[in-house]
C-alpha positions in Angstrom: 22.5 -13.5 -84.0 25.5 -15.4 -82.7 28.6 -13.9 -82.4 31.0 -15.9 -81.1 34.5 -16.5 -83.1 33.3 -19.9 -84.6 29.8 -18.2 -85.8 32.2 -15.5 -87.3 34.8 -18.5 -89.0 31.3 -20.2 -90.3 30.0 -16.9 -91.8 32.9 -15.9 -94.4 32.7 -19.7 -95.0 29.2 -19.2 -96.4 30.1 -15.7 -98.1 33.1 -18.1 -99.8 30.9 -20.9 -100.6 27.6 -19.1 -102.2 30.1 -17.2 -104.4 31.9 -20.5 -105.6 28.9 -22.7 -106.2 27.3 -19.4 -108.3 30.3 -20.0 -110.0 30.6 -23.1 -110.9 26.6 -23.6 -111.5 27.2 -20.3 -114.1 30.3 -22.6 -115.4 28.7 -25.9 -115.7 25.2 -25.7 -115.8 24.3 -22.5 -118.1 26.7 -23.2 -121.4 28.5 -22.2 -122.7 28.9 -18.7 -121.4 25.6 -15.9 -120.0 26.5 -13.1 -121.8 23.4 -11.4 -121.1 22.8 -11.8 -117.3 26.3 -12.5 -116.3 25.8 -11.2 -112.5 22.0 -11.9 -111.6 22.9 -15.8 -109.8 25.5 -13.6 -108.0 23.2 -11.2 -106.0 21.7 -14.4 -104.5 25.1 -15.3 -102.7 25.2 -12.3 -101.7 22.1 -11.8 -100.2 22.4 -15.3 -98.6 25.9 -14.3 -97.2 24.8 -10.9 -95.7 21.6 -12.4 -94.5 23.7 -15.3 -92.6 26.8 -13.6 -91.8 26.2 -9.8 -91.8 27.9 -6.5 -93.5 31.8 -8.0 -93.6 30.8 -11.6 -94.7 28.5 -9.4 -97.3 31.6 -7.1 -98.3 33.5 -10.1 -98.9 30.9 -11.8 -101.1 30.5 -8.6 -102.9 34.3 -8.7 -103.7 34.7 -12.1 -104.9 31.5 -12.2 -107.0 32.9 -8.7 -108.7 36.6 -10.3 -109.4 34.9 -13.9 -110.8 32.2 -11.9 -112.7 34.8 -9.8 -114.0 37.8 -12.6 -114.9 35.1 -15.2 -116.1 32.2 -12.9 -117.8 33.7 -9.7 -118.5 35.4 -9.7 -122.1 38.0 -10.6 -122.7 37.0 -13.8 -120.6 39.4 -15.3 -118.6 41.5 -12.3 -117.8 41.6 -9.0 -116.0 41.6 -7.1 -118.9 38.8 -4.8 -119.7 38.8 -3.8 -123.3 35.6 -1.7 -123.5 33.6 1.0 -121.9 30.6 -0.8 -121.7 32.0 -3.7 -119.8 33.4 -1.3 -117.3 30.2 0.4 -117.0 28.5 -3.1 -116.4 31.2 -4.2 -114.0 30.8 -0.8 -112.3 27.2 -1.0 -111.5 27.0 -4.2 -110.7 29.8 -3.2 -108.0 26.9 -0.3 -107.1 23.9 -2.4 -107.0 25.8 -5.5 -104.9 27.1 -2.6 -102.1 23.3 -1.2 -102.0 21.7 -5.0 -101.8 24.5 -5.6 -99.1 23.6 -2.4 -97.3 19.5 -2.7 -97.3 19.9 -7.2 -96.7 21.7 -6.1 -93.8 19.4 -3.2 -92.0 17.0 -5.8 -92.7 19.1 -8.1 -90.8 19.6 -5.5 -87.9 15.2 -4.9 -87.7 15.1 -9.0 -87.4 17.7 -9.1 -84.8 15.7 -6.3 -82.7 12.3 -7.9 -83.3 14.3 -11.3 -81.5 15.5 -9.4 -79.0 12.2 -7.8 -78.0 10.6 -11.0 -78.3 13.2 -12.4 -76.4 12.8 -9.8 -73.8 9.2 -10.1 -73.5 9.4 -13.7 -72.9 11.9 -12.9 -70.0 9.3 -10.5 -68.5 6.3 -12.5 -68.9 8.4 -15.6 -67.0 9.8 -13.2 -64.8 5.9 -11.9 -64.2 4.7 -15.4 -63.8 7.7 -16.0 -61.4 6.9 -13.0 -59.8 3.1 -14.1 -59.0 4.1 -17.7 -58.2 6.3 -16.5 -55.6 4.1 -14.1 -54.2 1.7 -17.0 -53.9 4.6 -19.0 -52.1 5.4 -16.1 -49.8 1.4 -15.8 -48.8 0.7 -19.3 -48.4 3.8 -20.3 -46.1 4.5 -17.2 -44.3 3.9 -17.0 -40.5 2.0 -13.8 -40.4 -1.1 -13.2 -41.5 -1.7 -11.3 -44.9 -4.3 -10.1 -46.2 -5.4 -7.3 -48.9 -9.0 -5.4 -49.3 -10.0 -3.6 -52.4 -11.4 0.0 -52.5 -15.1 -1.5 -51.7 -13.6 -3.0 -49.0 -13.5 -7.0 -50.4 -11.1 -9.8 -50.0 -8.9 -9.9 -52.9 -6.0 -11.5 -51.3 -5.5 -13.6 -48.0 -3.4 -16.1 -46.4 -4.4 -19.0 -44.0 -2.9 -17.5 -41.2 -5.1 -14.2 -41.2 -8.0 -16.9 -42.8 -7.7 -18.6 -39.6 -8.9 -15.7 -37.3 -13.0 -15.9 -39.2 -12.6 -19.7 -39.1 -13.0 -19.7 -42.5 -11.0 -21.3 -45.6 -8.8 -18.4 -47.2 -10.8 -19.2 -50.6 -14.2 -18.7 -48.7 -13.2 -15.0 -48.2 -12.1 -13.6 -51.7 -15.0 -11.6 -52.7 -16.8 -11.1 -49.4 -16.9 -7.7 -47.6 -15.0 -7.1 -44.4 -18.6 -6.3 -42.8 -19.7 -10.0 -43.9 -16.7 -11.8 -42.5 -14.6 -9.3 -39.9 -17.1 -6.6 -39.0 -15.3 -5.5 -36.2 -12.1 -4.5 -38.6 -14.6 -2.5 -41.0 -13.9 1.0 -38.7 -10.0 0.8 -38.7 -9.5 -0.4 -42.4 -12.1 1.9 -43.8 -10.3 4.7 -41.7 -7.1 3.5 -43.1 -8.7 4.2 -46.5 -9.9 7.5 -45.9 -7.0 8.7 -44.4 -4.0 6.6 -45.8 -2.9 7.4 -42.5 -1.3 3.7 -41.7 -2.1 1.9 -38.1 0.5 0.0 -36.9 1.1 -2.6 -34.4 -3.0 -2.3 -32.6 -3.4 -5.0 -30.6 -6.2 -7.4 -30.4 -7.7 -10.4 -28.6 -9.4 -13.1 -30.3 -11.5 -16.2 -28.8 -11.1 -18.9 -31.3 -13.4 -21.7 -30.7 -12.6 -25.1 -31.3 -13.4 -29.0 -30.8 -10.8 -28.5 -27.9 -12.2 -25.5 -26.0 -11.9 -21.9 -26.7 -8.9 -20.2 -26.0 -7.6 -16.6 -25.8 -4.9 -15.4 -28.4 -3.6 -11.9 -29.4 -2.4 -10.4 -32.3 -0.5 -7.2 -33.5 -2.1 -6.0 -36.6 -1.0 -2.8 -38.9 -3.0 -1.6 -41.8 -1.5 0.9 -44.6 -3.3 1.9 -47.7 -2.1 0.7 -50.8 -1.8 2.9 -54.3 0.9 3.1 -57.3 3.3 5.6 -58.5 0.5 7.7 -59.9 -1.4 7.9 -56.5 -4.5 5.7 -57.5 -5.5 3.9 -54.8 -6.1 0.1 -54.9 -7.6 -0.8 -51.3 -5.9 -1.4 -47.9 -3.3 -4.4 -47.1 -2.9 -5.5 -43.3 0.2 -7.7 -42.1 -0.8 -9.7 -38.6 1.7 -10.9 -35.8 0.3 -13.9 -33.6 1.7 -12.6 -29.7 0.0 -15.4 -27.8 2.7 -16.7 -26.5 4.7 -13.3 -26.2 1.7 -12.2 -24.3 1.6 -15.7 -22.4 5.5 -14.9 -20.9 4.6 -11.3 -20.1 2.1 -12.5 -18.1 3.5 -15.3 -16.3 7.0 -12.7 -15.8 4.0 -10.1 -14.0 2.8 -13.3 -12.3 5.3 -14.0 -10.9 7.1 -10.4 -9.9 3.5 -9.9 -8.1 4.0 -13.5 -6.4 7.3 -12.4 -5.3 6.2 -9.3 -4.3 3.6 -10.9 -2.0 6.2 -13.2 -0.6 8.3 -10.4 0.2 5.6 -8.2 1.9 4.6 -11.5 3.9 7.9 -11.8 4.9 8.5 -8.2 5.9 5.0 -8.7 8.1 6.5 -12.0 9.5 9.5 -9.8 10.9 7.7 -6.9 12.0 5.3 -9.4 13.6 8.3 -11.5 15.3 10.0 -8.1 16.2 6.6 -7.1 18.1 6.0 -10.5 20.0 9.2 -10.4 21.2 9.2 -6.8 22.2 7.3 -7.4 25.3 6.0 -10.1 27.8 2.7 -8.5 28.4 0.8 -10.8 25.9 -2.4 -8.9 26.2 -0.8 -5.6 25.1 1.2 -7.5 22.2 -1.4 -9.3 20.8 -3.4 -5.9 20.2 -0.2 -4.9 18.8 -0.4 -7.6 16.4 -3.8 -7.5 15.9 -3.0 -3.9 15.0 -0.8 -4.6 12.1 -2.9 -7.2 10.5 -5.2 -4.0 9.7 -5.5 -3.6 6.7 -2.0 -5.6 5.8 -3.7 -8.8 5.9 -7.3 -8.2 6.8 -10.4 -5.7 7.1 -11.1 -7.0 10.2 -9.0 -8.9 13.1 -10.0 -10.0 16.3 -7.8 -12.2 19.1 -9.7 -14.7 21.4 -7.8 -15.9 24.7 -9.1 -18.8 26.9 -8.1 -18.0 30.0 -7.8 -20.0 33.2 -11.1 -20.5 34.1 -11.4 -21.8 30.7 -13.7 -18.7 30.1 -12.8 -17.5 26.1 -12.1 -13.5 26.3 -11.6 -11.2 23.5 -8.3 -9.4 24.3 -8.1 -7.3 20.9 -10.4 -6.1 17.8 -8.9 -4.1 15.0 -10.7 -2.0 12.0 -9.8 0.8 10.0 -12.8 2.3 11.6 -12.4 3.0 15.4 -16.9 2.9 15.4 -16.9 -0.8 14.0 -14.6 -1.8 16.4 -16.5 -0.5 19.7 -19.4 -2.3 17.8 -17.6 -5.3 17.5 -17.1 -5.6 21.1 -20.4 -4.8 22.1 -21.2 -7.7 19.9 -19.3 -10.1 21.6 -20.5 -8.8 25.1 -24.1 -9.3 24.1 -23.6 -12.8 22.0 -20.5 -14.2 23.6 -19.5 -17.7 22.5 -20.7 -20.4 24.3 -18.9 -23.8 25.4 -21.4 -26.1 24.0 -21.4 -24.5 20.3 -21.1 -27.4 17.5 -19.3 -24.3 15.6 -17.2 -21.3 16.8 -14.0 -20.3 18.9 -14.4 -22.9 21.3 -14.5 -25.5 19.2 -11.4 -24.4 17.6 -9.7 -24.1 20.4 -10.3 -27.8 21.7 -9.2 -29.1 18.3 -6.8 -26.8 17.1 -8.7 -27.4 13.5 -8.4 -24.2 12.1 -11.2 -23.0 9.6 -10.7 -21.5 5.9 -13.5 -19.7 4.3 -11.9 -18.1 0.6 -15.3 -17.0 -0.3 -18.4 -16.5 2.2 -21.8 -17.4 0.4 -25.0 -16.4 2.1 -25.8 -19.9 2.0 -22.8 -20.6 4.4 -23.7 -17.8 6.8 -27.3 -19.4 7.3 -26.0 -23.2 7.7 -23.6 -21.8 10.7 -25.2 -19.2 12.4 -28.7 -20.4 13.7 -29.9 -17.0 15.4 -31.7 -15.2 13.0 -30.3 -11.9 14.7 -26.6 -12.8 14.7 -27.3 -13.9 11.2 -28.7 -10.9 10.1 -25.7 -9.1 11.6 -23.4 -10.9 9.5 -25.2 -10.4 6.2 -24.6 -6.4 7.0 -21.2 -6.8 7.9 -20.5 -8.4 3.9 -18.1 -10.2 4.6 -16.1 -12.0 2.0 -13.4 -14.4 3.2 -12.1 -15.2 6.6 -9.6 -17.4 8.7 -10.0 -19.0 12.3 -6.6 -19.9 13.3 -6.1 -22.0 16.9 -3.5 -20.7 19.1 -1.7 -23.6 20.1 1.9 -23.7 21.9 3.2 -26.9 23.6 -0.3 -29.4 23.0 -2.1 -26.5 24.5 -5.4 -24.5 22.9 -4.3 -20.9 23.9 -7.0 -19.1 22.0 -8.0 -18.2 18.5 -6.8 -15.5 15.5 -9.8 -14.4 13.3 -8.7 -12.5 10.0 -11.7 -11.3 8.3 -12.0 -9.6 4.7 -15.6 -7.4 4.1 -14.8 -3.9 2.6 -11.6 -4.2 0.8 -13.8 -7.0 -1.3 -10.2 -9.0 -1.5 -10.7 -13.3 -0.8 -7.8 -15.3 0.6 -5.9 -17.5 -1.2 -3.9 -20.5 0.4 -0.9 -18.5 0.6 -2.7 -16.0 2.8 -4.1 -19.3 4.8 -0.1 -20.1 5.0 0.5 -16.9 6.2 -2.1 -16.5 8.9 -1.3 -20.0 10.4 2.4 -19.1 10.8 1.5 -15.5 12.3 -0.9 -17.4 14.7 2.0 -19.9 15.4 4.6 -17.2 16.6 1.3 -15.8 18.2 0.8 -18.9 20.5 4.7 -19.3 21.7 4.7 -15.3 22.4 1.3 -16.0 24.6 2.6 -19.1 26.2 5.8 -17.9 26.5 4.7 -14.3 28.5 2.3 -17.0 30.9 5.5 -19.1 31.7 7.3 -16.0 32.7 4.5 -14.6 34.8 3.8 -17.9 36.3 7.3 -17.7 37.4 6.9 -14.4 38.6 4.2 -15.4 40.8 6.1 -18.1 42.3 9.2 -16.4 43.1 7.1 -13.1 44.6 5.6 -16.2 46.8 8.5 -17.8 47.8 10.1 -14.5 48.7 7.3 -13.6 51.0 
């Protein structure tokens, strides 16, 4: 019931008006006076006043009704004198009964107010529940996280579009299906969480998404937790999924960049060491042998240096490998099968043309196409060659020799960056060879002049 000041004034007005209307009705309609039941209609006014106004307006109506009954309907009439015990008794009885009526009506009014409050509370709770359910649905649908709930039978009860996208089915198509039917690779994890109650947090998962644009690899972090109420009853397992594909991509790019910078630094360090060795001596045969030694195993499993002599004959000055026995075997192979100037492929052709050869991968078909001698072909196959670079040594427009770098036992394969490094090493080696030859020629001329 309202309790504002305006309503309180109206309640007293209703009490006074209802009692007054009863008086007027009795005086004008019931003629001339109702001596038998002078108080009967006043009970109605008291009930109305109490029901709509409460305890105090009801009490006001009782007082007014008593005074009016006393003055107008108790002999001697139209006065407040009481001439007999019977009149006093009847008036006192009316006051007592009216008070009882006010009490009971007020009690009924309070019960009704409580019922209304409970009804209103129930409506508010129902509305809140409805709003909470709507809010939960909106959170699930719009959340950028994958959300899912399986019941104790491992059936899908709730799943939002982000989580549903992993299986390629719509969210609605999941409901009622078991995890075995949709994502069988989840079953073991979900069952473990359901049985043990131990959550599994931030489990990394990779998933291949198939689409019309092709397949793409996606990465996720998924957390699983058991759902139960305050009484310990288990309802099922919930899951939250975070897409970390972009983060993984950035991490991989960062790792690749760090690895690339590391390789570049290693290449620079290698070139610095090579330059120091090349500048340390004017005996180019010794220098080239040192270069071949530092090339293995940094940039090659095999390294060989061939130099064109003044008689236009190619001589192998250096061969390096981690296994000394294989070094001797390589020299023996070169002596047994020396390169021929007329060969369309090989060291003579590279020195003449100055064009390097780069083989990032050496399949058997390439060996068959380039090596015509069956015995040499078998030897090449036995070496297990994986990748190779044949780079000319060229200075002042003249071909001086060839640097050969080969990957075999390590299984590594050359990249374009490795090819660039090999060319840089060959250029520096060629300059060192040319300078050493010029120094040797100048020394020989001086010696002859002194003679």
